[in-house]
N, C-alpha and C positions, 0 to 999 in steps of 0.2 A: 236408257241404262236397260243393260242386259237383266239386269236379275229384279226387274218390277215386272209382275203378271201382267202379260199382253193387254194395252188395251186400256191400262191404267195409263192416267198422266203422272211424270213426275217433271215439276218445272223446276227452276229459279226465281224464286221470288225477288233476285236481284235486278230481273231485267224488266224492261217497261208492261207496268200490267196491261197496257192494249195488246202485247205480243203473245201473253200468254192465257187472257181469259178468256179464249173461244175453248181451248185445249182443257182449261179446268171444267168448262162449265160441261163439257160432251162428258168427262170424263164420271162429273159428279152426276149426269143425268142415265148414263149407262151403268156406272159401277157404283155411285153412291161415295166414292172413294178416290183420290188423291195423294200423291207424294209430295214434299217441298223442300226443296233445299233453299241455303242462304235465305234461310228466313229469320237471320238476325239477330238469335238467342246465342248469347257468347256460350261456348265451348265451356269456359272454365265456371260459369253459372250452374250452368248443365251438372257437370261433375261436384259441385260443393253441393246442389240440391240430392244428386245420387249419395251422397255420404250423409246427407245428415237424416237425409232418410231411410237408408241402411240402418242407422245409428239409431232410431225413434224404434224401429222393428224389430230389436236387436233385445230392448228393450222387457223386461219379466214383464208377463202377461198381465200380473195385477198391475205394475204402473200402468200398465198403455189402458186398460178398462177404464183404471181411474179416469180418463179425459173421454169417456161416453158419455155423450149427453142424452138421459132419459128423455124422448117424447120429442126430441131436436128432428128427428127424420133423417139423422146424417148428414146432417146439413155443412155439421163442424164439428171437427174433430174425430175421435176414433171410432171406428165401426168394426167390432172383431170379428175373427174367423168367423163364418157359417153365419153371417145375418141376411146375407141379401140376397137372390135369388131373382132369376129372371121370369120376366112375365110368361103365364102360363105353363112355366117350371116344375116338375116336382121337386126337385133339391136344391140345396145352397149352390152356390159358387163357392170354389175352394180358394179363397182371399181375405185378407185383411184389407181395411184403407185409413188413411186421416184425409179430410178436406176441409183445405181452404177458402175461404169466400173473400165477398168484398166487403170492406171495414168500410159504412158509412156513419159520419157525425153523427153527434145525437142532433134531433131534429128536425133530420134528412124527411122528406117528405115521402122517401120508400123504406126509412129506417123499421119499418115495422115486417118486414117481408126479409130482413135480412137480420141475423142472430148474429153479436158482433163474434170474434174469432177467437178460440185461444191457442195456447203456447205452451208445449210440453216443457215445463220447465229442466229437463234433466237434460236436453240435446243443447249444447251451446250453441248460438248462431243459427238458428234453425227458426226463428221470426224474420230474420235479416234478409234470408235467405229467399225464405219460399214466398215473403213479401217482396223478393227485385224478380221471382222469377213468374211470380201472379201478371207483374206488370208486361215482363218482356213477353208474355203468350198473350195478354191484351192488343201489345200492339203488334203482334205478328197475325193475329186474327182479325185486325180491323182491315190488313190488308190482304187477307185472302177475300175478305167480304167486299171490298175496295173492285174487287176483282172480278168476282160473280155478278155487283151490280154493273158493271159494265159488260157482262154476257148479256145480262136480262134487256140491255139495252137502256138503262137506267143513268143518271148521273153516277159519278164514282164513288159518292157520299151517300147515297142513297139509302146506307142501312147506318150510318153514326149516330142518329137519334134514336133509333130504334134499342140499339144497343149502349147507348150510355146509361150508366148506374145500372147496368145488365147484373140477373144475378148468377153469375158466372161464379163456376167450384174447379177448382183443382183439386184434384185427385191423387194422392199416393202409394200408390199399390204395390200390396206386396202379394205372390203368390209363393206360399213354400214351400218344400219340396215335397211331393206326393207322399204322403204316410201310408202304410198298410191298411190301416182303418178307415181311409174315405169311403163315402157312400155309394153305392153301386150305382153308378150314371153319375155320379157330378164329373163335372169340367169345371176347369181352373174358372171361367169365365162362361153360362150356357148361350144361348143363341139370343140376341136379344137386338134392338133399334134403342138409338142415341134420343134423347127426349127434346134434349136443348136446340140451337141454330146451329154451330156446327162446332163440332170438338176435333182437335188437336192434340193429336199424343206423341210421346217424345218417350224414350227409350227403351221401345219394343225390341231391342236388337236379338232376341233368342227367336226364336220362330216360333207362330202358334196363332199368329192374328189370321181368321180367314173371313172371307164373307160369300155371302148367298147371291149364287148372279140369277139374272132373270130366268135363265135356264133351268135351276133350283141343284146347280151344283156348286161346292164349295170350293172357292180360288185362295188358295194362301196367297198372305200380302208379304212376301220376302221383307226382313227389316233391310236398311236402309243407314248405317249406321251416320248420326249426326242429323238426320232428315228430320221432317213430322211427316207424319200418316192424319192428312185430313177426311172429318166423312163429315154426311149431311146427319143432320139431324131430326127429328120429328118435324118441329117449329118451323124449320124453314123448308121442310118437304110441303107441310101444308097452307105455308105462305106462298106458295109454287103449284100451287093445287099440284103435286108431283110430279111437277117437272123436272124437278131436281128430287134424288131419290135417299131414302133414307134408310140404309139396304140394312138387314139381317147379318151380323159378325157374332163372330164367339170368339174365345180362348181355347184353343184344345189339349187335351196332354201331353206332356212329352211323352221320349219312351227313352230306354236305355240311362245314358248318363243324366242326361238334363234333367231327368225326372228329378234327382238326387240333387238337383240344383235349384236355389230362389230364382224366381223370375220378378224384376222391378219395373214397374213404369209409371208415367207419370202424363194422364190424358186431362186436357183444361176442357172442361165443356162452357162454350162459351154461350149466353144467353141473351134473348130479350131482356129490356128490363120489364117489372112486375105488371106494369099499369099497360104495357101494349099491344094493343089490338091484331091479334094474327088473321087476317082475313087475306082469300085470296087473292093476287094480282092477277087483274084484269086480261093481262096479256098474258096470262099464264092458264086460262081458263079454256079449254076445248068443250065447244060448244055441242059436238057430237058424243062427249062421255057418255059412258051409260048409266053413272053414279053423279051427284050433281056435283059441285063444290063444296067442302067443308065448310061449317056455320063457323061466324066471326067466335072467337073465345081469347080471352086475357091471358098473356105467357103464363099467369102464379096459377091461373086457374086449371091450366093446362097441366100444369107442372105438379099442381097436388092432384088431379085425376090419375097423372101417371105412376107418382111416388103411392101410391095406396095400391097402384097394380103391382111390383113390385118387393112391396114388403119394407118401406123406409118411411112410411108413414101411416 
């Protein structure tokens, strides 16, 4: 497709995975990003989720703030405008968001790592719609991971056990219209890498998403209606000893009329299970690399380390 940045794979997930695995893998190795079509998330569910998300963010500030969980690290419920900032950034991002996570039954061995969800009573259908979208994202993500496993020469179900009951989070994002009082240097989402295994991004219909190439240039990723933008997170980069890249990316401020509009998107941060030990795969380790491979660390410890760095823990 001509409107994708050159070199970034744009593939259909309806294809047999064996036919797209290496194209995806090469894209993740070079850019850390790929675009997938025919991902199986129904358009009517996407439309419904967008409507429900907009209805929530349109609520009065005091109503939204009632759903902020103090001390929760932003893992569930509402995080107000001006809270999160990228690692090493000087100013906060120009966004507000809501997090939906996995609901585990009481007594589940991983329940201590995942707080129960909360749901806004003011928005009809919020819980049902977002629960359905969370499940659909998980199914699509599992298929992408199967393709990555094949690219790595592993069985296609290689990642299944490591992400089962994983600490995945779906983020409903609202970037409000840019106000006069935006802090100098603030942008909608400052340059950052994602912490998790892979991210599936839905709804980036407005331009603004850019990735940083190996050459140090910012490359825009044009929005493709109905497609998912997929990127590698730090956990998968660590597991593959850097063979698959967690690329720095950002959302830049629009100019002109677009600056007066809100921007909405829904990323799904697919995570390993908290007790999974992230250690480099032997086939990905380069014996001639200047630095040794990273030390093993559990997914939960790695997550907490990174949340502290971005002002959410």
